[in-house]
PyMOL CGO cylinders between C-alpha atoms (Angstrom):
from pymol import cmd
from pymol.cgo import CYLINDER

trace = [
    CYLINDER, -7.02, -21.45, -5.96, -9.21, -20.25, -3.09, 0.3, 1, 1, 1, 1, 1, 1,
    CYLINDER, -9.21, -20.25, -3.09, -7.21, -17.08, -2.99, 0.3, 1, 1, 1, 1, 1, 1,
    CYLINDER, -7.21, -17.08, -2.99, -8.22, -16.07, -6.67, 0.3, 1, 1, 1, 1, 1, 1,
    CYLINDER, -8.22, -16.07, -6.67, -11.98, -15.90, -5.77, 0.3, 1, 1, 1, 1, 1, 1,
    CYLINDER, -11.98, -15.90, -5.77, -11.37, -14.36, -2.54, 0.3, 1, 1, 1, 1, 1, 1,
    CYLINDER, -11.37, -14.36, -2.54, -9.08, -11.65, -4.29, 0.3, 1, 1, 1, 1, 1, 1,
    CYLINDER, -9.08, -11.65, -4.29, -11.58, -10.78, -6.61, 0.3, 1, 1, 1, 1, 1, 1,
    CYLINDER, -11.58, -10.78, -6.61, -14.45, -10.68, -3.81, 0.3, 1, 1, 1, 1, 1, 1,
    CYLINDER, -14.45, -10.68, -3.81, -12.29, -8.30, -1.82, 0.3, 1, 1, 1, 1, 1, 1,
    CYLINDER, -12.29, -8.30, -1.82, -11.05, -5.66, -4.66, 0.3, 1, 1, 1, 1, 1, 1,
    CYLINDER, -11.05, -5.66, -4.66, -14.37, -5.39, -6.20, 0.3, 1, 1, 1, 1, 1, 1,
    CYLINDER, -14.37, -5.39, -6.20, -16.04, -4.71, -2.95, 0.3, 1, 1, 1, 1, 1, 1,
    CYLINDER, -16.04, -4.71, -2.95, -17.55, -1.10, -2.37, 0.3, 1, 1, 1, 1, 1, 1,
    CYLINDER, -17.55, -1.10, -2.37, -17.51, -1.70, 1.44, 0.3, 1, 1, 1, 1, 1, 1,
    CYLINDER, -17.51, -1.70, 1.44, -13.47, -2.21, 1.30, 0.3, 1, 1, 1, 1, 1, 1,
    CYLINDER, -13.47, -2.21, 1.30, -12.21, 0.01, -1.69, 0.3, 1, 1, 1, 1, 1, 1,
    CYLINDER, -12.21, 0.01, -1.69, -13.28, 3.73, -3.01, 0.3, 1, 1, 1, 1, 1, 1,
    CYLINDER, -13.28, 3.73, -3.01, -13.74, 2.94, -5.84, 0.3, 1, 1, 1, 1, 1, 1,
    CYLINDER, -13.74, 2.94, -5.84, -13.56, -0.77, -5.83, 0.3, 1, 1, 1, 1, 1, 1,
    CYLINDER, -13.56, -0.77, -5.83, -12.02, -2.54, -9.12, 0.3, 1, 1, 1, 1, 1, 1,
    CYLINDER, -12.02, -2.54, -9.12, -14.05, -3.63, -11.85, 0.3, 1, 1, 1, 1, 1, 1,
    CYLINDER, -14.05, -3.63, -11.85, -14.49, -7.46, -12.54, 0.3, 1, 1, 1, 1, 1, 1,
    CYLINDER, -14.49, -7.46, -12.54, -12.51, -6.77, -15.75, 0.3, 1, 1, 1, 1, 1, 1,
    CYLINDER, -12.51, -6.77, -15.75, -9.54, -5.22, -13.77, 0.3, 1, 1, 1, 1, 1, 1,
    CYLINDER, -9.54, -5.22, -13.77, -9.79, -8.00, -11.15, 0.3, 1, 1, 1, 1, 1, 1,
    CYLINDER, -9.79, -8.00, -11.15, -9.47, -10.71, -13.75, 0.3, 1, 1, 1, 1, 1, 1,
    CYLINDER, -9.47, -10.71, -13.75, -7.10, -8.89, -15.67, 0.3, 1, 1, 1, 1, 1, 1,
    CYLINDER, -7.10, -8.89, -15.67, -4.86, -8.69, -12.87, 0.3, 1, 1, 1, 1, 1, 1,
    CYLINDER, -4.86, -8.69, -12.87, -5.33, -12.45, -11.99, 0.3, 1, 1, 1, 1, 1, 1,
    CYLINDER, -5.33, -12.45, -11.99, -4.44, -13.39, -15.51, 0.3, 1, 1, 1, 1, 1, 1,
    CYLINDER, -4.44, -13.39, -15.51, -1.19, -11.40, -15.51, 0.3, 1, 1, 1, 1, 1, 1,
    CYLINDER, -1.19, -11.40, -15.51, -0.06, -12.76, -12.20, 0.3, 1, 1, 1, 1, 1, 1,
    CYLINDER, -0.06, -12.76, -12.20, -0.72, -16.52, -13.26, 0.3, 1, 1, 1, 1, 1, 1,
    CYLINDER, -0.72, -16.52, -13.26, 1.17, -15.89, -16.45, 0.3, 1, 1, 1, 1, 1, 1,
    CYLINDER, 1.17, -15.89, -16.45, 4.38, -15.29, -14.76, 0.3, 1, 1, 1, 1, 1, 1,
    CYLINDER, 4.38, -15.29, -14.76, 6.71, -17.96, -14.98, 0.3, 1, 1, 1, 1, 1, 1,
    CYLINDER, 6.71, -17.96, -14.98, 7.11, -17.76, -11.32, 0.3, 1, 1, 1, 1, 1, 1,
    CYLINDER, 7.11, -17.76, -11.32, 3.69, -18.45, -10.57, 0.3, 1, 1, 1, 1, 1, 1,
    CYLINDER, 3.69, -18.45, -10.57, 2.57, -21.62, -9.48, 0.3, 1, 1, 1, 1, 1, 1,
    CYLINDER, 2.57, -21.62, -9.48, -1.31, -22.15, -8.66, 0.3, 1, 1, 1, 1, 1, 1,
    CYLINDER, -1.31, -22.15, -8.66, -1.58, -24.71, -6.02, 0.3, 1, 1, 1, 1, 1, 1,
    CYLINDER, -1.58, -24.71, -6.02, -4.81, -26.74, -5.48, 0.3, 1, 1, 1, 1, 1, 1,
    CYLINDER, -4.81, -26.74, -5.48, -6.23, -28.90, -3.06, 0.3, 1, 1, 1, 1, 1, 1,
    CYLINDER, -6.23, -28.90, -3.06, -4.92, -32.56, -3.55, 0.3, 1, 1, 1, 1, 1, 1,
    CYLINDER, -4.92, -32.56, -3.55, -5.73, -35.74, -2.31, 0.3, 1, 1, 1, 1, 1, 1,
    CYLINDER, -5.73, -35.74, -2.31, -4.12, -35.21, 1.37, 0.3, 1, 1, 1, 1, 1, 1,
    CYLINDER, -4.12, -35.21, 1.37, -5.94, -31.92, 1.66, 0.3, 1, 1, 1, 1, 1, 1,
    CYLINDER, -5.94, -31.92, 1.66, -8.87, -33.43, 3.78, 0.3, 1, 1, 1, 1, 1, 1,
    CYLINDER, -8.87, -33.43, 3.78, -6.02, -34.81, 6.25, 0.3, 1, 1, 1, 1, 1, 1,
    CYLINDER, -6.02, -34.81, 6.25, -4.57, -31.44, 6.38, 0.3, 1, 1, 1, 1, 1, 1,
    CYLINDER, -4.57, -31.44, 6.38, -7.45, -29.49, 6.96, 0.3, 1, 1, 1, 1, 1, 1,
    CYLINDER, -7.45, -29.49, 6.96, -8.85, -30.46, 10.27, 0.3, 1, 1, 1, 1, 1, 1,
    CYLINDER, -8.85, -30.46, 10.27, -5.54, -30.69, 12.31, 0.3, 1, 1, 1, 1, 1, 1,
    CYLINDER, -5.54, -30.69, 12.31, -4.56, -27.06, 10.45, 0.3, 1, 1, 1, 1, 1, 1,
    CYLINDER, -4.56, -27.06, 10.45, -8.19, -25.63, 11.84, 0.3, 1, 1, 1, 1, 1, 1,
    CYLINDER, -8.19, -25.63, 11.84, -7.41, -27.02, 15.35, 0.3, 1, 1, 1, 1, 1, 1,
    CYLINDER, -7.41, -27.02, 15.35, -3.99, -25.48, 15.24, 0.3, 1, 1, 1, 1, 1, 1,
    CYLINDER, -3.99, -25.48, 15.24, -5.39, -22.26, 15.07, 0.3, 1, 1, 1, 1, 1, 1,
    CYLINDER, -5.39, -22.26, 15.07, -8.80, -22.69, 16.44, 0.3, 1, 1, 1, 1, 1, 1,
    CYLINDER, -8.80, -22.69, 16.44, -10.05, -21.23, 13.41, 0.3, 1, 1, 1, 1, 1, 1,
    CYLINDER, -10.05, -21.23, 13.41, -14.11, -20.89, 13.35, 0.3, 1, 1, 1, 1, 1, 1,
    CYLINDER, -14.11, -20.89, 13.35, -16.28, -18.83, 11.15, 0.3, 1, 1, 1, 1, 1, 1,
    CYLINDER, -16.28, -18.83, 11.15, -14.48, -16.55, 8.57, 0.3, 1, 1, 1, 1, 1, 1,
    CYLINDER, -14.48, -16.55, 8.57, -10.82, -17.91, 10.12, 0.3, 1, 1, 1, 1, 1, 1,
    CYLINDER, -10.82, -17.91, 10.12, -11.87, -21.12, 8.01, 0.3, 1, 1, 1, 1, 1, 1,
    CYLINDER, -11.87, -21.12, 8.01, -11.21, -19.58, 4.97, 0.3, 1, 1, 1, 1, 1, 1,
    CYLINDER, -11.21, -19.58, 4.97, -7.56, -18.99, 6.18, 0.3, 1, 1, 1, 1, 1, 1,
    CYLINDER, -7.56, -18.99, 6.18, -7.39, -22.37, 7.46, 0.3, 1, 1, 1, 1, 1, 1,
    CYLINDER, -7.39, -22.37, 7.46, -8.03, -23.72, 3.94, 0.3, 1, 1, 1, 1, 1, 1,
    CYLINDER, -8.03, -23.72, 3.94, -5.08, -21.56, 2.54, 0.3, 1, 1, 1, 1, 1, 1,
    CYLINDER, -5.08, -21.56, 2.54, -2.80, -22.92, 5.12, 0.3, 1, 1, 1, 1, 1, 1,
    CYLINDER, -2.80, -22.92, 5.12, -3.94, -26.58, 4.73, 0.3, 1, 1, 1, 1, 1, 1,
    CYLINDER, -3.94, -26.58, 4.73, -3.35, -26.48, 0.88, 0.3, 1, 1, 1, 1, 1, 1,
    CYLINDER, -3.35, -26.48, 0.88, 0.14, -24.80, 1.73, 0.3, 1, 1, 1, 1, 1, 1,
    CYLINDER, 0.14, -24.80, 1.73, 1.16, -27.41, 4.13, 0.3, 1, 1, 1, 1, 1, 1,
    CYLINDER, 1.16, -27.41, 4.13, -0.18, -30.16, 1.60, 0.3, 1, 1, 1, 1, 1, 1,
    CYLINDER, -0.18, -30.16, 1.60, 2.09, -28.67, -0.90, 0.3, 1, 1, 1, 1, 1, 1,
    CYLINDER, 2.09, -28.67, -0.90, 5.23, -27.98, 1.31, 0.3, 1, 1, 1, 1, 1, 1,
    CYLINDER, 5.23, -27.98, 1.31, 4.78, -24.34, 1.35, 0.3, 1, 1, 1, 1, 1, 1,
    CYLINDER, 4.78, -24.34, 1.35, 6.09, -22.78, 4.48, 0.3, 1, 1, 1, 1, 1, 1,
    CYLINDER, 6.09, -22.78, 4.48, 5.67, -19.26, 3.98, 0.3, 1, 1, 1, 1, 1, 1,
    CYLINDER, 5.67, -19.26, 3.98, 2.90, -16.80, 2.75, 0.3, 1, 1, 1, 1, 1, 1,
    CYLINDER, 2.90, -16.80, 2.75, 3.02, -12.92, 2.34, 0.3, 1, 1, 1, 1, 1, 1,
    CYLINDER, 3.02, -12.92, 2.34, -0.03, -11.35, 3.50, 0.3, 1, 1, 1, 1, 1, 1,
    CYLINDER, -0.03, -11.35, 3.50, -1.23, -8.47, 5.34, 0.3, 1, 1, 1, 1, 1, 1,
    CYLINDER, -1.23, -8.47, 5.34, -3.70, -10.72, 6.88, 0.3, 1, 1, 1, 1, 1, 1,
    CYLINDER, -3.70, -10.72, 6.88, -2.37, -10.92, 10.77, 0.3, 1, 1, 1, 1, 1, 1,
    CYLINDER, -2.37, -10.92, 10.77, -4.71, -13.97, 11.20, 0.3, 1, 1, 1, 1, 1, 1,
    CYLINDER, -4.71, -13.97, 11.20, -2.32, -16.20, 9.21, 0.3, 1, 1, 1, 1, 1, 1,
    CYLINDER, -2.32, -16.20, 9.21, 0.14, -15.94, 12.30, 0.3, 1, 1, 1, 1, 1, 1,
    CYLINDER, 0.14, -15.94, 12.30, -2.20, -18.20, 13.97, 0.3, 1, 1, 1, 1, 1, 1,
    CYLINDER, -2.20, -18.20, 13.97, -0.71, -21.16, 12.13, 0.3, 1, 1, 1, 1, 1, 1,
    CYLINDER, -0.71, -21.16, 12.13, 2.71, -22.00, 13.58, 0.3, 1, 1, 1, 1, 1, 1,
    CYLINDER, 2.71, -22.00, 13.58, 3.73, -24.06, 10.39, 0.3, 1, 1, 1, 1, 1, 1,
    CYLINDER, 3.73, -24.06, 10.39, 3.64, -21.22, 8.17, 0.3, 1, 1, 1, 1, 1, 1,
    CYLINDER, 3.64, -21.22, 8.17, 6.06, -18.22, 8.08, 0.3, 1, 1, 1, 1, 1, 1,
    CYLINDER, 6.06, -18.22, 8.08, 4.47, -15.04, 7.57, 0.3, 1, 1, 1, 1, 1, 1,
    CYLINDER, 4.47, -15.04, 7.57, 5.99, -11.92, 5.90, 0.3, 1, 1, 1, 1, 1, 1,
    CYLINDER, 5.99, -11.92, 5.90, 3.56, -9.05, 6.41, 0.3, 1, 1, 1, 1, 1, 1,
    CYLINDER, 3.56, -9.05, 6.41, 2.93, -6.75, 3.69, 0.3, 1, 1, 1, 1, 1, 1,
    CYLINDER, 2.93, -6.75, 3.69, 1.87, -3.33, 5.21, 0.3, 1, 1, 1, 1, 1, 1,
]
cmd.load_cgo(trace, "trace")
């Protein structure tokens, strides 16, 4: 859930992409991904507040890294042990297997 808004923030940002995606393009992409039968959207559940502090401490998360800690904590809460990303910061979270996308 956090990733959806972050994806839309990044792909529509002029400082990151030239040209950036429109909001409509970003929304259409997200809707197509979520419509896939293999997609499962996970949200913070009742144990999230127990996972977040320990996950943040483990990676010494601060500032912008707290966003990554939120994602890692949700993954841990739901038993997700791997992530595909181009963000090397996720390698700080030892409980997640990181498959780097280039």
